N, C-alpha and C positions, 0 to 999 in steps of 0.2 A: 342655640344662642350662646355666644361666648361670654364668659364671666370676666369682668375686669376687677381684679383684686390689686390693691396697692402693694408695693414692695414690702411694706411693714406687715400687712396682713398675710402675705405669702410666707414670710419668715415666721410669724406667729403660728400659723397653721402647721408649718413643718415642725416647729418646736413642740407644739401640742402633740403631734403624732409621735415624735421621738420620746419626749419626756413622760407623757401620761399613758403611753401604750394604748391610745384610743384608736378605734377603727375609723376607716374613711367614712363609713355610714354615719357614725355619731358626730364626727367633726362636720360633715356635710349638713346634717340637720341643724347644728348650732349656727352655722354660717349661712344657711339657706341657699346652698348651691348643690350641685350634683356630686355624687361620689367620684365620678370621673374627673371633675374639676379639681377635687382635692388630690386625687392620685397624680394628675399632671403637675399640679403645683408642687407637691412634695418631690417628685422626680426632678423637676426643673431646678429647684433650690439645691437639691443634693448634687446634681451635675455641675452647677456653678461652683459649689464648694469644692468638689473633687478636682475640677479643672483650674482652680485658683492656685497660682504658684506663690509660695511664701519666700522665694528667693529672688 
């Protein structure tokens, strides 16, 4: 089953991962989704930020 997280939730999850040094396991438990959903979310947000040009 594919999890639908809002854009705001995806950013918040990524910030939790970066700032709090939390594992995918712990974040997944808090959000009641799978670890793989957290992993995909973090990677997706990171890729968007990397590919965003500031120029």
